[in-house]
C-alpha positions as CSV (number, residue, x, y, z in Angstrom):
1,M,203.5,116.8,55.2
2,E,200.1,116.8,57.1
3,K,198.3,120.1,57.3
4,V,197.8,121.4,61.0
5,K,194.1,122.2,61.7
6,K,193.3,125.4,63.6
7,P,191.8,125.2,67.0
8,I,188.0,125.6,66.8
9,Y,188.0,128.8,68.9
10,K,190.1,130.4,66.0
11,K,187.5,129.7,63.3
12,W,185.2,132.7,62.4
13,W,181.9,130.8,62.7
14,F,182.6,129.6,66.1
15,W,182.3,133.2,67.5
16,V,179.4,133.9,65.5
17,I,177.6,131.0,67.2
18,I,178.7,132.1,70.6
19,V,177.4,135.7,69.8
20,V,173.9,134.4,68.6
21,V,173.6,132.1,71.8
22,V,174.5,135.0,74.1
23,F,171.7,137.2,72.6
24,A,169.2,134.3,72.6
25,I,169.8,134.0,76.4
26,A,169.6,137.7,77.0
27,A,166.5,138.2,75.1
28,G,164.7,135.1,77.0
29,G,166.1,136.2,80.3
30,G,164.5,139.7,80.0
31,S,161.2,138.4,78.6
32,S,160.9,136.0,81.5
33,K,161.8,138.8,84.2
34,K,159.1,140.8,82.4
35,D,156.6,138.1,82.7
36,S,157.6,137.4,86.3
37,D,157.3,141.2,87.3
38,K,153.9,141.4,85.5
39,N,152.8,138.3,87.3
40,S,154.0,139.6,90.4
41,V,152.1,143.0,89.9
42,T,148.9,141.3,89.1
43,D,149.1,139.0,92.1
44,T,149.8,142.0,94.5
45,E,146.9,144.0,93.0
46,Q,144.5,141.0,93.5
47,A,145.7,140.5,97.0
48,E,145.2,144.3,97.7
49,S,141.7,144.0,96.0
50,G,140.7,140.9,98.0
51,K,141.9,142.6,101.2
52,S,139.9,145.8,100.2
53,K,136.8,143.9,99.8
54,D,137.2,141.9,102.9
55,T,137.7,145.3,104.8
56,D,134.5,146.7,103.2
57,K,132.5,143.7,104.2
58,D,133.9,143.7,107.7
59,A,133.2,147.4,107.9
60,G,129.5,146.6,106.8
61,K,129.1,144.3,109.6
62,E,130.4,146.8,112.1
63,D,128.0,149.3,110.8
64,A,124.9,147.0,111.2
65,P,123.1,148.1,114.2
66,E,122.3,145.4,116.6
67,E,118.8,144.9,117.7
68,D,117.9,146.6,121.1
69,L,115.9,143.9,123.0
70,S,115.8,145.8,126.3
71,Q,112.7,147.8,124.9
72,I,110.7,144.7,124.1
73,E,107.6,143.9,126.2
74,T,107.9,140.8,128.2
75,D,104.4,140.3,129.3
76,Y,101.4,139.5,126.9
77,T,97.7,138.6,127.7
78,L,96.5,136.5,124.9
79,G,92.9,134.8,124.2
80,A,92.2,132.4,121.5
81,G,94.3,132.4,118.4
82,H,97.5,131.7,116.7
83,Y,100.7,133.6,117.6
84,T,104.0,133.1,116.0
85,A,107.4,133.8,117.5
86,G,109.0,136.7,115.6
87,V,105.8,138.1,114.4
88,D,103.3,138.2,117.1
89,L,105.6,137.4,120.1
90,P,109.3,137.8,120.8
91,V,111.8,135.2,120.2
92,G,113.0,133.6,123.6
93,K,111.9,131.5,126.4
94,C,108.6,132.2,128.5
95,N,106.2,131.0,131.4
96,L,102.4,130.6,130.8
97,T,99.8,131.1,133.4
98,A,96.0,130.8,133.1
99,V,94.2,133.9,133.9
100,S,90.6,132.8,133.2
101,G,88.4,130.3,131.4
102,N,89.5,126.8,130.1
103,G,90.6,125.5,126.9
104,N,93.8,124.0,125.1
105,V,97.2,125.4,124.5
106,S,99.7,123.9,122.2
107,S,102.9,124.9,120.3
108,S,104.3,123.6,116.9
109,N,107.4,122.5,118.7
110,M,105.3,120.5,121.3
111,F,107.9,117.6,121.2
112,N,111.0,119.8,121.4
113,G,110.6,122.2,124.0
114,G,106.8,123.0,123.5
115,I,103.5,122.3,125.1
116,N,100.3,120.5,124.5
117,A,98.0,120.8,127.3
118,M,94.4,121.3,128.7
119,F,94.9,124.6,130.1
120,G,92.8,126.7,132.4
121,V,92.0,128.0,135.9
122,D,91.8,125.1,138.2
123,D,88.0,124.0,138.5
124,G,88.7,121.6,141.1
125,N,88.5,118.3,139.0
126,G,92.2,118.5,138.0
127,L,91.5,118.4,134.2
128,Y,93.4,121.7,133.4
129,E,96.9,122.7,134.0
130,S,97.1,126.3,135.2
131,S,100.8,127.1,134.5
132,F,103.6,126.0,132.4
133,N,107.2,126.9,132.6
134,G,110.1,127.1,130.2
135,L,108.3,127.3,126.9
136,K,110.8,127.5,124.1
137,M,109.7,130.1,121.6
138,K,112.1,129.8,118.6
139,E,111.7,132.0,115.6
140,N,108.6,130.8,113.7
141,V,107.2,128.5,116.4
142,E,103.5,128.9,116.5
143,L,101.6,129.0,119.8
144,K,97.9,128.0,119.5
145,I,95.3,128.9,122.2
146,S,91.7,127.7,121.9
147,G,88.6,127.7,123.8
148,D,87.9,130.7,126.3
149,V,91.0,130.4,128.2
150,V,93.0,133.7,128.6
151,V,96.7,133.0,129.0
152,Q,99.3,135.3,130.5
153,V,102.8,134.8,128.6
154,S,105.7,136.1,130.7
155,Y,109.2,136.1,129.3
156,T,112.2,135.0,131.3
157,E,114.5,135.4,128.2
158,V,114.2,137.3,125.0
159,T,116.8,136.6,122.2
160,G,114.8,138.4,119.2
161,G,112.1,140.8,118.4
162,M,108.8,140.7,116.6
163,S,107.5,142.5,113.5
164,G,103.8,142.6,114.7
165,R,100.7,142.9,112.5
166,E,98.3,145.3,111.3
167,Y,94.7,144.8,110.5
168,D,92.7,146.4,108.0
169,E,89.1,147.4,109.4
170,S,88.0,148.8,106.2
171,A,88.2,145.4,104.4
172,A,86.1,143.5,107.1
173,V,83.7,141.0,105.9
174,E,80.5,139.9,107.8
175,L,78.9,136.4,107.4
176,G,75.9,134.7,108.8
177,S,75.3,130.9,109.0
178,G,76.5,129.2,105.8
179,N,79.3,127.4,104.0
180,Y,82.0,129.8,102.4
181,T,85.1,129.2,100.4
182,A,88.2,131.5,100.7
183,G,89.1,133.0,97.5
184,T,85.6,132.6,96.2
185,D,83.2,134.1,98.6
186,F,85.7,136.3,100.4
187,P,89.2,137.2,99.7
188,A,91.9,134.7,100.9
189,G,94.2,135.9,103.8
190,T,94.8,135.8,107.5
191,Y,91.9,137.0,109.7
192,T,90.8,137.8,113.1
193,V,87.3,136.3,113.5
194,T,85.0,137.8,115.9
195,A,81.5,137.1,117.0
196,V,79.0,140.1,116.1
197,D,75.9,138.4,117.7
198,G,74.3,134.8,118.6
199,T,76.0,131.8,119.5
200,G,76.8,128.6,117.6
201,N,79.8,126.9,116.0
202,V,82.5,128.1,113.4
203,S,85.0,125.8,111.9
204,T,87.5,125.6,109.0
205,S,88.7,122.7,106.8
206,N,92.4,123.4,107.8
207,L,91.9,122.9,111.5
208,Y,95.3,121.7,112.1
209,D,97.0,124.0,109.7
210,G,96.1,127.5,111.0
211,G,92.5,126.9,111.3
212,M,89.7,126.9,113.9
213,N,86.8,124.7,115.4
214,E,85.0,126.6,118.1
215,M,81.9,126.8,120.0
216,F,81.7,130.4,118.9
217,G,79.6,133.5,120.0
218,V,79.1,136.6,122.1
219,D,80.0,136.0,125.5
220,D,77.0,135.1,127.7
221,G,78.9,134.8,131.0
222,N,78.9,131.0,131.3
223,G,82.4,130.4,129.5
224,L,80.9,128.1,127.0
225,Y,81.5,130.3,123.9
226,T,84.8,131.9,122.5
227,P,84.1,135.5,121.3
228,E,87.3,136.0,119.1
229,V,90.0,134.0,117.4
230,K,93.3,135.9,116.3
231,N,95.2,135.2,113.1
232,V,93.2,132.4,111.4
233,E,94.7,131.3,108.2
234,L,92.0,131.3,105.5
235,S,94.1,130.6,102.3
236,D,92.7,130.0,98.9
237,G,90.3,127.2,98.7
238,V,89.9,126.7,102.6
239,E,86.3,126.1,103.6
240,L,84.7,128.1,106.4
241,K,81.5,126.7,108.0
242,V,79.3,129.0,110.3
243,S,76.3,128.0,112.1
244,G,74.1,130.0,114.6
245,V,76.3,132.8,114.9
246,N,76.9,136.1,112.9
247,I,80.8,136.8,112.5
248,R,83.2,139.4,111.3
249,L,86.4,138.7,109.6
250,V,89.1,141.5,109.8
251,P,92.2,140.7,107.4
252,V,95.8,141.3,108.3
253,K,97.2,143.9,106.0
254,E,99.7,142.4,103.5
């Protein structure tokens, strides 16, 4: 007679396998849940941390005081020199008017809202422009005035302030006729050049890069000589030539 086989669920090893599988699933699920909870906490902490940083950043922006442009002067009277928007003049838009004398006025943005003109009081021959409107003085634009012309600068719009310059009279240098090299014969730097006595000519090797070339001397009333040029850049190696006039160099404080 054929022996009857027991159903598989009645065998002891079947239930052992079932128990092992159940424990394995339970253990795996618990670990997965812990990892999930851990990741969830980490993500939440990172999100809150990022939010906190953004809040601090926004708070910093709100705390930064805005520049009060209402207190900035809008009218300036300038002679020969180099004037930089944001340093010597406000940033913005202005009109120019010749007050006296004749010379040249140009700006470093002459092809983009700037100026390059023979400028001065009308002498009847039509050579000089006596006014110019809408000069755009964006930050770091340089306005250059040469000759004995005096220019009134009137701002119609101010969009930024200026830091200004201080000059160190105690470090002034006086020079007579001769050839001099900045950094060798006198300290390199930015200077106001002033005529002390006599008349002649003063020029630098960097004429088109912050330099000068002027009939220079003490004003004799005929308007031929420029008595002072502001903010001349005499960097290391620039050559300065002086003839027929004694001059004084007053450096800008660093």
